[in-house]
N, C-alpha and C positions, 0 to 999 in steps of 0.2 A: 823142686821147688813150689812152697809154700808160703803162702802171702799174710801176715799178718797186718791186718788196718787197724787203726787206731785214732781215736778223737778226746786230747785230753779237754778238751777245754768246750764239750758242747752245749751247756747250759750253766744257765745262773742262779741256780737253785742253793740257797740258805737250808738248812734244816733247822724245825721250828727251835731246835734249845739255843740257838744264837743268833736268831734273829735281832734280840732285839742288843744288839751290838754294831748293826746296821740299820743306822737312822735314818740314812741314805740311799734309799733303795732305787733314787734316781741312775744313783752310778752302773748298779746291778744293770743298770740295760744298755750300757753302751761297750762301745769293745775291751772297756777294764773288769766289767765281766764277767765274758765269754766271749767267744769267736763265733761273731753272727754271719750264717750261713754256710757254718763249718758241717753241723750236724748233718744238713739235708746233703752235704757233699757224700758225709761219711755213708748215709743211708743209702744212699741211690748208687756208691761203689759195693755194699757190703755183699751182693752176692755173686763179687768174682774173688772174696777173702775167701782163707782157710780158716779164718778165727778173726773176729774183728772183738775190741773193746771200745766203751765210751763213759764218758764222763759227765752226768750232769748237773754236778758240786760245784761252784760257782768257783773260780781263779784267789776272786776277792778272801776265801775262809781258806785255803792251803793250795798251795802251786803245783799241780801233778807234773810239769813239766821242768821245775827245777829242783837240782840235788839239796842234801839235808843241810847242806853247810852256805846255800847261796840267801840271802840279806831280802831277798822276792820269796822267801814261800812260804811265810806270812805276810799279805796286806796290814794298810794303816788298820783294818780295823778288828782283827785278830794277833796281832801284833803285841798287842797289847795283854793279853791274853793270860792266864795263873799260867804256868808250866805242865799244872796236872790234866790242863784243859787243852792245850795245843799235841801234848802226849795222845789223850783222847781222838783229837782229831784227827791226827797222825797215824793211828792204830786202827780209825772208824773211815778213813778213805781214803791216806795216801799211801800205804803199805797195800794194804789189799789188792786193788789199780794196779800198784806197780807189780810188784810179786807175783799176781797171777798170769801177766804176760809173761816178768823174764822167765817164769816155770814151763809155758808153754814155747817157746824159743830151745831152751836148753832141753827139752823134749825132743824136738824136730832136730834141733842139731843133733843129738845122744841116739838117734835113728839114723844119719847119715841123709840128712833132711838139708836144702839151702833154705834161706829163711831171708824172705826180704821184706821189709817192717815199713810202711806208709802210714805217717804221721800226719791226719789231717786239719788242718787251721788255716785262719782271716786274719787278715792284718785291713786296718782302718787307713784308709787312703792320705789321708792329712794326721800326723803328729808334730805337736805344739808348733804348727804353721808351718812345717816342711810336706811337701808334694812327696810319696813314693809315684814312681813312680816304674809301674812293672804292672802285670796284669799277673802273674803267677809267679812266683818264686818258689827253686830247689834245691832245696838246703842240704849239705853234703859236706862232708872233712874231708879237705882236697889232699889230704897226707892219705888218704883211700884208694888208689887207683882205681876197683873197680865201683866203688860206692860214684866217684866223677865220669867213671864211661857209661852207666846206668843212665845220671842224669842227660849226659848228653844224647844219649839216643831217646832218652823220655821226651827232650826238646824235638827233638828233630820229629820224632811222631806227634806230636801234638802240634806241632805246625803244620802237620799235613792233615789235619784236621781241623785248623781256626788258625791260617796264613797273618792275620790279622793280631793274632796276640802278641804280646811284650810278656817272653819267657827271660827269665833272669838267672842265674846259678850265684846259691848264697846270698838271696834280698831278700826280705829285706834285712836277715836276719844272717850272720854270718853260724853255718852248719856245725862247727866244730864249740862254739860257744851252748854252756850248760843248756842242758837238756835232755831228757828224758834219751832219746837215741844215741846221746855221746856216752850216758851213764850208759847204755846197752855195749854201747862199741865196743867199751874198758871190760864187762864180763862175756866176750862173745869174740875173739878178737878173726877168728876165719867161719866163714860159710852162714855171716850175718851184715845184711845190709839194711841201713839205717834211715832209710831219705824222711825229709820234712815235705810237703805241699802247703806252702802259701797262697794263699788266692784274696786279688785285693779283694773286700768289702764294699766298691762299687759295682762288684756284680748283686748284689743282697737285696733283694728286696722280701717286704715280712718272714726275714727271718729263711728266704731259700733263693735259689739261682741258676743264672740258666745255663754255666756255664759247665755243668759234669756230664753232658754229653760227649763233651770231645773227651773228658781225661775218663771217661768209662771205655770209650774207643782205644786209647794209647794206651793204658794199663791192660785192654783183653791186648794189646797187639804184641805191650812188652812180655807176659806172660807166657806168649806161646813162642821168644824164641828165646828170653833165655831160664833156659832148662840151668844152668849154671852157669856159676860169676867167673 
């Protein structure tokens, strides 16, 4: 089994060329600009991965975790840019990131390897006045039984590491909603599992977390027992 680790919202960087369009710099420091703590978790887990990829370009420039047809692909800051500038953004930041990962998965599968793709994210504890009641969310497509079974194993092992964690499936988002793993499932109908790990940002202090030990140990165990899906 090959483990691919990704982090689409690792940072809130805006390239100099486009900074003039972001007059509200404060928003870049919020959960809208990036996934706080996600890069810290990603880097801690990175030694476990056979291949790993992350982007520190802010999702407010272009949303790497959305398909081209999605209205959230460009934010209110970049949506009004001329089409040629949007195309340049896609060709510079969007396509290279997603295509490299897709090609790596294709190469592994072509060589008869099983691929487990863990996409690391975090979520704000409160959204629009509503409290998110989970510590960790495991997002998968419930129609894919192997992803469902893997997440059941993941939750069971994670609770062995820390019984006090509140781990929920397909929360605070649905795993089958538009996202990078959803796109990749369509490209690879077999030998690919795409799981998004969502960590509550209440664990984040100074953009780092204290929850990565439990995740590291859990993934280590699951890698050792899941040779075939």
